[in-house]
DRENBABA-114620 format. One record per residue: residue number from 1; chain; x, y, z of N, C-alpha, C in turn; residue in one letter. Coordinates in steps of 0.05 Angstrom, whole numbers, plus 5000, padded with zeros to 4 digits. Each point is the difference from the previous one (the first is absolute). Layout:
REM residues N
+-----+------+------+------+------+-------+-------+-------+------+------+------+------+
| pos | unit | n_c1 | n_c2 | n_c3 | ca_c1 | ca_c2 | ca_c3 | c_c1 | c_c2 | c_c3 | code |
+-----+------+------+------+------+-------+-------+-------+------+------+------+------+
| NUM |    A |    X |    Y |    Z |     X |     Y |     Z |    X |    Y |    Z |    A |
...
+-----+------+------+------+------+-------+-------+-------+------+------+------+------+
//
This chain:
REM residues 151
+-----+------+------+------+------+-------+-------+-------+------+------+------+------+
| pos | unit | n_c1 | n_c2 | n_c3 | ca_c1 | ca_c2 | ca_c3 | c_c1 | c_c2 | c_c3 | code |
+-----+------+------+------+------+-------+-------+-------+------+------+------+------+
|   1 |    A | 4779 | 5220 | 4884 |  4992 |  4985 |  4979 | 4975 | 4978 | 5013 |    M |
|   2 |    A | 4979 | 4991 | 4991 |  4985 |  4983 |  5015 | 5010 | 4967 | 5009 |    D |
|   3 |    A | 4989 | 4980 | 5015 |  5010 |  4982 |  5014 | 5002 | 4974 | 4973 |    A |
|   4 |    A | 4974 | 5008 | 4986 |  5005 |  4968 |  4974 | 5025 | 5006 | 4986 |    Q |
|   5 |    A | 5007 | 5039 | 4989 |  5028 |  4995 |  4986 | 5016 | 4996 | 5015 |    T |
|   6 |    A | 5010 | 5006 | 5029 |  5027 |  4987 |  5018 | 5000 | 4980 | 4996 |    C |
|   7 |    A | 4974 | 4985 | 4997 |  5004 |  4969 |  5008 | 5006 | 4986 | 4987 |    A |
|   8 |    A | 4990 | 5014 | 4965 |  5015 |  4981 |  4984 | 5029 | 5014 | 4987 |    R |
|   9 |    A | 5005 | 5027 | 5008 |  5028 |  4997 |  4991 | 5014 | 4981 | 5029 |    V |
|  10 |    A | 4996 | 5005 | 5017 |  5012 |  4978 |  5025 | 4997 | 4966 | 4987 |    A |
|  11 |    A | 4984 | 4993 | 4982 |  4996 |  4973 |  4991 | 4984 | 4987 | 5027 |    R |
|  12 |    A | 4984 | 5009 | 5019 |  4987 |  4993 |  5014 | 4969 | 4996 | 4988 |    V |
|  13 |    A | 4982 | 4984 | 5020 |  4968 |  5007 |  4985 | 4995 | 5017 | 5028 |    E |
|  14 |    A | 4987 | 5008 | 4988 |  4987 |  5035 |  5014 | 4985 | 4991 | 5035 |    L |
|  15 |    A | 4985 | 4967 | 4993 |  4995 |  4995 |  5032 | 5022 | 4994 | 5019 |    G |
|  16 |    A | 5028 | 4992 | 4993 |  5025 |  4993 |  5009 | 5000 | 5026 | 5014 |    T |
|  17 |    A | 5006 | 5029 | 4977 |  5012 |  5018 |  5014 | 4976 | 5006 | 5022 |    L |
|  18 |    A | 4974 | 4994 | 4992 |  4979 |  5011 |  5023 | 5005 | 4988 | 5034 |    N |
|  19 |    A | 5011 | 4970 | 4999 |  5003 |  4985 |  5012 | 5019 | 5012 | 5021 |    S |
|  20 |    A | 5022 | 5009 | 4984 |  5031 |  5013 |  5019 | 4998 | 5015 | 5012 |    W |
|  21 |    A | 4980 | 5024 | 4977 |  4991 |  5030 |  5021 | 4983 | 4984 | 5020 |    V |
|  22 |    A | 4979 | 4993 | 5000 |  4987 |  4985 |  5025 | 5008 | 4989 | 5025 |    R |
|  23 |    A | 5027 | 4987 | 4991 |  5019 |  4992 |  5019 | 5018 | 5021 | 5010 |    R |
|  24 |    A | 5000 | 5021 | 4994 |  5018 |  5029 |  5006 | 5032 | 4993 | 4990 |    G |
|  25 |    A | 5000 | 4976 | 4981 |  5031 |  5001 |  4988 | 5014 | 5029 | 4980 |    L |
|  26 |    A | 4978 | 5004 | 4993 |  5005 |  5029 |  4987 | 4995 | 5027 | 5015 |    I |
|  27 |    A | 5034 | 5002 | 5006 |  4993 |  5030 |  5016 | 4990 | 5031 | 4979 |    R |
|  28 |    A | 4981 | 5012 | 5017 |  4978 |  5017 |  4992 | 4983 | 4996 | 4974 |    G |
|  29 |    A | 4991 | 4978 | 5010 |  4967 |  4981 |  4984 | 4988 | 4997 | 5020 |    M |
|  30 |    A | 4973 | 5012 | 5000 |  4986 |  4979 |  5020 | 4974 | 5002 | 4987 |    T |
|  31 |    A | 4982 | 4979 | 5008 |  4977 |  4985 |  4990 | 4983 | 5023 | 4998 |    V |
|  32 |    A | 4995 | 5006 | 4973 |  4975 |  5013 |  4994 | 4972 | 4996 | 5002 |    G |
|  33 |    A | 4976 | 5021 | 4985 |  4973 |  4993 |  4988 | 5003 | 4980 | 4981 |    T |
|  34 |    A | 4994 | 4970 | 5005 |  4996 |  4991 |  4975 | 4994 | 5004 | 4985 |    Q |
|  35 |    A | 5002 | 5003 | 4971 |  4988 |  5007 |  4973 | 5012 | 5023 | 4994 |    G |
|  36 |    A | 5006 | 5016 | 5019 |  5019 |  5019 |  4992 | 5025 | 5005 | 4993 |    R |
|  37 |    A | 5003 | 5022 | 4978 |  5031 |  5003 |  4993 | 5012 | 5005 | 5020 |    R |
|  38 |    A | 5027 | 4988 | 4999 |  5027 |  5000 |  5018 | 5022 | 5016 | 4983 |    R |
|  39 |    A | 5010 | 5022 | 5008 |  5014 |  5019 |  4988 | 5034 | 4982 | 5008 |    N |
|  40 |    A | 5006 | 4994 | 4986 |  5036 |  4991 |  5020 | 5017 | 5021 | 4984 |    I |
|  41 |    A | 5020 | 5025 | 5017 |  5015 |  5008 |  4997 | 5031 | 4990 | 4989 |    D |
|  42 |    A | 5014 | 5008 | 4985 |  5030 |  4991 |  4991 | 5012 | 4982 | 5020 |    P |
|  43 |    A | 5003 | 5012 | 5022 |  5031 |  4990 |  5016 | 4980 | 4969 | 5020 |    D |
|  44 |    A | 4965 | 5000 | 5003 |  4993 |  4976 |  5007 | 4997 | 4975 | 4970 |    T |
|  45 |    A | 4992 | 5015 | 4980 |  5005 |  4981 |  4983 | 5029 | 4987 | 4989 |    A |
|  46 |    A | 5023 | 5011 | 5012 |  5022 |  4999 |  4994 | 5008 | 4968 | 5016 |    I |
|  47 |    A | 4989 | 5015 | 5037 |  5001 |  4973 |  5027 | 4979 | 4977 | 4981 |    R |
|  48 |    A | 4983 | 5000 | 4986 |  4980 |  4980 |  4987 | 5012 | 4990 | 4987 |    I |
|  49 |    A | 5023 | 5006 | 4981 |  5012 |  4982 |  4978 | 5020 | 4994 | 5023 |    G |
|  50 |    A | 5021 | 5003 | 5012 |  5011 |  4996 |  5011 | 4996 | 4977 | 5017 |    I |
|  51 |    A | 4981 | 4999 | 5025 |  4985 |  4980 |  5008 | 4989 | 4976 | 4981 |    F |
|  52 |    A | 4990 | 5007 | 4982 |  4993 |  4974 |  4980 | 5029 | 4989 | 4990 |    A |
|  53 |    A | 5018 | 5008 | 4991 |  5026 |  4986 |  4997 | 5010 | 4995 | 5014 |    E |
|  54 |    A | 5007 | 5006 | 5023 |  5000 |  4987 |  5025 | 4987 | 4974 | 5008 |    L |
|  55 |    A | 4971 | 4996 | 5002 |  4989 |  4979 |  5003 | 4996 | 4981 | 4977 |    F |
|  56 |    A | 5005 | 5014 | 4980 |  5010 |  4979 |  4977 | 5017 | 4980 | 5008 |    R |
|  57 |    A | 5022 | 5022 | 5006 |  5033 |  4978 |  5010 | 4994 | 4979 | 5021 |    F |
|  58 |    A | 4981 | 5002 | 5008 |  4992 |  4979 |  5026 | 5003 | 5013 | 5029 |    G |
|  59 |    A | 5003 | 5025 | 4999 |  5011 |  5018 |  5028 | 4970 | 4991 | 5003 |    I |
|  60 |    A | 4998 | 5000 | 5036 |  4971 |  4997 |  5008 | 4994 | 5033 | 5005 |    P |
|  61 |    A | 4968 | 5002 | 5002 |  4988 |  5025 |  4989 | 5008 | 5021 | 5019 |    A |
|  62 |    A | 5005 | 4991 | 5039 |  4996 |  5011 |  5013 | 5040 | 5011 | 4991 |    V |
|  63 |    A | 5014 | 4991 | 4998 |  5033 |  5010 |  4994 | 4996 | 5018 | 4974 |    E |
|  64 |    A | 4983 | 4986 | 4982 |  5000 |  5017 |  4975 | 4988 | 5029 | 5002 |    A |
|  65 |    A | 4985 | 5008 | 5020 |  4985 |  5026 |  5004 | 5022 | 5015 | 5014 |    A |
|  66 |    A | 5018 | 4985 | 5022 |  5020 |  5025 |  5012 | 5024 | 5007 | 4970 |    I |
|  67 |    A | 5011 | 4982 | 4989 |  5017 |  5001 |  4970 | 4997 | 5017 | 4996 |    F |
|  68 |    A | 4974 | 5003 | 4978 |  4977 |  5015 |  4988 | 5005 | 5032 | 5010 |    A |
|  69 |    A | 5000 | 5003 | 5024 |  4998 |  5035 |  5013 | 5036 | 4998 | 5008 |    D |
|  70 |    A | 5020 | 4991 | 4991 |  5025 |  5000 |  5002 | 5005 | 5035 | 4990 |    L |
|  71 |    A | 4997 | 4996 | 4973 |  5006 |  5024 |  4987 | 4997 | 5003 | 4979 |    D |
|  72 |    A | 4981 | 5027 | 4998 |  4992 |  5006 |  4970 | 5011 | 5014 | 4989 |    L |
|  73 |    A | 5037 | 5008 | 5003 |  5010 |  5009 |  4978 | 5002 | 4990 | 4973 |    N |
|  74 |    A | 4982 | 5018 | 4979 |  4999 |  4982 |  4975 | 5023 | 4991 | 4984 |    P |
|  75 |    A | 5020 | 5001 | 5013 |  5027 |  4996 |  4983 | 5011 | 4975 | 5023 |    H |
|  76 |    A | 4985 | 4993 | 5022 |  5015 |  4977 |  5015 | 4999 | 4969 | 4989 |    A |
|  77 |    A | 5014 | 4994 | 5002 |  4993 |  4959 |  4999 | 4996 | 4984 | 5030 |    K |
|  78 |    A | 4976 | 4991 | 4995 |  4995 |  4994 |  5026 | 5019 | 4963 | 4998 |    L |
|  79 |    A | 5011 | 5000 | 5013 |  5012 |  4965 |  5001 | 4987 | 4992 | 5022 |    L |
|  80 |    A | 4994 | 4975 | 5001 |  4986 |  4988 |  5019 | 5015 | 4968 | 4994 |    V |
|  81 |    A | 5012 | 4990 | 5030 |  5025 |  4981 |  4993 | 4975 | 4978 | 5027 |    V |
|  82 |    A | 4998 | 4976 | 4988 |  4982 |  4980 |  5016 | 5028 | 4980 | 5010 |    R |
|  83 |    A | 4994 | 4994 | 5022 |  5021 |  4992 |  5013 | 4996 | 4965 | 4997 |    R |
|  84 |    A | 5017 | 4985 | 4992 |  5004 |  4974 |  5008 | 4988 | 4992 | 5020 |    P |
|  85 |    A | 4977 | 4971 | 5005 |  4985 |  4994 |  5014 | 5018 | 4972 | 5012 |    N |
|  86 |    A | 5022 | 5008 | 5015 |  5017 |  4975 |  5007 | 5003 | 4994 | 5024 |    D |
|  87 |    A | 5012 | 4992 | 5019 |  5002 |  4987 |  5038 | 5006 | 5024 | 5004 |    E |
|  88 |    A | 5029 | 5017 | 4987 |  5019 |  5021 |  5009 | 4988 | 5030 | 4996 |    A |
|  89 |    A | 4979 | 4993 | 4985 |  4991 |  5027 |  4998 | 4973 | 4999 | 5012 |    L |
|  90 |    A | 4991 | 4975 | 5011 |  4976 |  5004 |  5011 | 4983 | 5018 | 5019 |    R |
|  91 |    A | 5017 | 5015 | 5025 |  4996 |  5010 |  5012 | 5001 | 5033 | 4992 |    D |
|  92 |    A | 5011 | 5006 | 4984 |  5007 |  5037 |  4987 | 4967 | 5010 | 5009 |    A |
|  93 |    A | 4995 | 5025 | 4996 |  4990 |  5021 |  5006 | 4982 | 4993 | 4975 |    A |
|  94 |    A | 5008 | 5001 | 4975 |  4980 |  5002 |  4985 | 5004 | 4973 | 4990 |    Y |
|  95 |    A | 4988 | 4994 | 4968 |  4989 |  4989 |  4975 | 5014 | 5014 | 4979 |    A |
|  96 |    A | 4995 | 5026 | 4996 |  5016 |  5011 |  4988 | 5003 | 5029 | 5007 |    S |
|  97 |    A | 5008 | 5016 | 4977 |  5001 |  5027 |  5013 | 5010 | 5016 | 4966 |    L |
|  98 |    A | 4988 | 5016 | 5003 |  5009 |  5023 |  4974 | 5014 | 5032 | 5010 |    A |
|  99 |    A | 5011 | 5007 | 4978 |  5009 |  5023 |  5007 | 4998 | 5020 | 4967 |    V |
| 100 |    A | 5010 | 5030 | 5009 |  4996 |  5008 |  4971 | 5023 | 5014 | 4994 |    T |
| 101 |    A | 5006 | 5002 | 4975 |  5031 |  5000 |  4993 | 4991 | 5014 | 4975 |    L |
| 102 |    A | 5023 | 5016 | 4993 |  5000 |  5021 |  4982 | 5006 | 4981 | 4965 |    E |
| 103 |    A | 5006 | 4999 | 5001 |  5020 |  4968 |  4974 | 5004 | 4981 | 5000 |    S |
| 104 |    A | 5000 | 4985 | 4980 |  5009 |  4982 |  5000 | 5023 | 4982 | 5014 |    Y |
| 105 |    A | 5020 | 5026 | 4986 |  5030 |  4995 |  5005 | 5005 | 4994 | 5038 |    D |
| 106 |    A | 4979 | 5015 | 5022 |  4995 |  4998 |  5022 | 4988 | 4966 | 5009 |    Q |
| 107 |    A | 4984 | 4998 | 4980 |  4989 |  4967 |  5013 | 5022 | 4989 | 5012 |    I |
| 108 |    A | 5013 | 4988 | 4978 |  5025 |  4979 |  5016 | 5018 | 5009 | 5011 |    S |
| 109 |    A | 5011 | 5016 | 5005 |  5016 |  5017 |  5022 | 4989 | 5004 | 5026 |    E |
| 110 |    A | 4971 | 4997 | 5004 |  4973 |  5004 |  5020 | 5009 | 4970 | 5021 |    W |
| 111 |    A | 4990 | 4970 | 4967 |  4997 |  4985 |  5011 | 5023 | 4989 | 5009 |    V |
| 112 |    A | 5026 | 5001 | 4984 |  5029 |  4988 |  5010 | 4994 | 5014 | 5031 |    R |
| 113 |    A | 5004 | 5014 | 5003 |  5005 |  5022 |  5040 | 4979 | 4992 | 5013 |    S |
| 114 |    A | 4980 | 4986 | 4995 |  4982 |  4993 |  5013 | 5005 | 4980 | 5008 |    R |
| 115 |    A | 5005 | 4972 | 4979 |  4998 |  4972 |  4996 | 5032 | 4993 | 4990 |    F |
| 116 |    A | 5018 | 5008 | 5016 |  5032 |  4983 |  4992 | 5001 | 4978 | 4999 |    P |
| 117 |    A | 4985 | 4985 | 5022 |  5013 |  4971 |  4995 | 4982 | 4982 | 4991 |    D |
| 118 |    A | 4972 | 5008 | 4999 |  4976 |  4979 |  4988 | 4978 | 5027 | 4981 |    R |
| 119 |    A | 5011 | 5005 | 4976 |  4981 |  5016 |  4977 | 4972 | 4983 | 5011 |    P |
| 120 |    A | 4977 | 5015 | 4993 |  4974 |  4994 |  4997 | 5000 | 4985 | 4977 |    P |
| 121 |    A | 4981 | 4982 | 5000 |  4987 |  4982 |  4972 | 4984 | 5021 | 4977 |    T |
| 122 |    A | 4987 | 5017 | 5018 |  4970 |  5008 |  4982 | 5002 | 5031 | 5011 |    I |
| 123 |    A | 5006 | 5018 | 4983 |  4992 |  5026 |  4986 | 4984 | 5006 | 4987 |    L |
| 124 |    A | 4992 | 5019 | 5006 |  4971 |  5014 |  4972 | 5010 | 5030 | 5007 |    A |
| 125 |    A | 4997 | 5016 | 4972 |  5014 |  5034 |  4997 | 4963 | 5007 | 4995 |    V |
| 126 |    A | 5000 | 5012 | 5007 |  4971 |  5022 |  4999 | 5007 | 5021 | 4978 |    I |
| 127 |    A | 4988 | 5012 | 4978 |  5017 |  5021 |  4986 | 4974 | 5018 | 5005 |    N |
| 128 |    A | 4998 | 5019 | 5019 |  4985 |  5015 |  5009 | 4991 | 5022 | 4983 |    I |
| 129 |    A | 5030 | 5009 | 4983 |  4993 |  5021 |  4990 | 4981 | 4997 | 4963 |    E |
| 130 |    A | 5002 | 4965 | 5003 |  4995 |  4987 |  4982 | 4969 | 4994 | 4999 |    V |
| 131 |    A | 4991 | 4998 | 5033 |  4978 |  4989 |  5003 | 4984 | 5030 | 4999 |    L |
| 132 |    A | 5011 | 5021 | 5021 |  4989 |  5033 |  4998 | 4985 | 5010 | 4964 |    A |
| 133 |    A | 5025 | 4992 | 4977 |  4989 |  5012 |  4980 | 4984 | 4982 | 4994 |    E |
| 134 |    A | 4991 | 4972 | 4995 |  4973 |  4979 |  4995 | 4982 | 5026 | 5011 |    R |
| 135 |    A | 5000 | 5000 | 5035 |  4975 |  5007 |  5003 | 4989 | 5029 | 4987 |    M |
| 136 |    A | 5024 | 5014 | 5000 |  4993 |  5033 |  4993 | 4989 | 4999 | 4971 |    R |
| 137 |    A | 5010 | 4981 | 4978 |  4988 |  5001 |  4980 | 4969 | 4991 | 5003 |    R |
| 138 |    A | 4990 | 4967 | 5005 |  4979 |  5001 |  5010 | 4985 | 5016 | 5006 |    A |
| 139 |    A | 5005 | 5028 | 5019 |  4984 |  5013 |  5012 | 4988 | 5019 | 4968 |    E |
| 140 |    A | 5040 | 4997 | 4995 |  4986 |  5037 |  4976 | 4978 | 4986 | 4981 |    E |
| 141 |    A | 5008 | 4969 | 4994 |  4981 |  4982 |  4985 | 4968 | 4997 | 5000 |    E |
| 142 |    A | 4989 | 5001 | 5030 |  4982 |  5007 |  5011 | 4988 | 5028 | 5001 |    Q |
| 143 |    A | 5010 | 5027 | 5009 |  4987 |  5018 |  4990 | 5003 | 5010 | 4979 |    W |
| 144 |    A | 5007 | 4981 | 4979 |  5007 |  5007 |  4981 | 4966 | 4995 | 4980 |    S |
| 145 |    A | 5000 | 4967 | 5008 |  4974 |  4986 |  4993 | 4972 | 5009 | 5012 |    Q |
| 146 |    A | 5002 | 5002 | 5028 |  4986 |  5033 |  5001 | 4995 | 5019 | 4998 |    E |
| 147 |    A | 5008 | 5014 | 4987 |  5000 |  5034 |  4992 | 4988 | 4993 | 4973 |    G |
| 148 |    A | 5012 | 4980 | 4985 |  4988 |  4993 |  4971 | 4962 | 4983 | 5002 |    K |
| 149 |    A | 4999 | 4999 | 5030 |  4970 |  4981 |  4993 | 4983 | 5027 | 5021 |    A |
| 150 |    A | 5011 | 5019 | 4999 |  4990 |  5020 |  5013 | 4995 | 5028 | 4987 |    D |
| 151 |    A | 5025 | 4998 | 4971 |  4984 |  5025 |  4988 | 4994 | 4990 | 4976 |    G |
+-----+------+------+------+------+-------+-------+-------+------+------+------+------+
//
């Protein structure tokens, strides 16, 4: 799909997407010639969608870029945990972490096992399957529209 369609489906401005690409935050994308159409493959479109969701959630861009690359299994659930910002955890190696799980049932089990004494206060789950389907439909619509314009 083209960058404009991808940005629309990810609910970001095209300039924002281009800024992320210029900063090297979207793996597999490089700055191209200005004004030329950029085609985005399905895996990259999904990573952009994940990145956009994480960024809106408040995950710093550098972390969001890492988390968006964790797993492209279209049936996975990407769980992002924001650690509380308090004295006891200030020296933690991370402010947030992410893991991919296959089902919603695994999420509570994983959280309980990882944080038995002090569960995190904020969790976000990105359903990659829904995001991938949204990107796939947008790409089909784009090609359908372009086919009508050519015909």
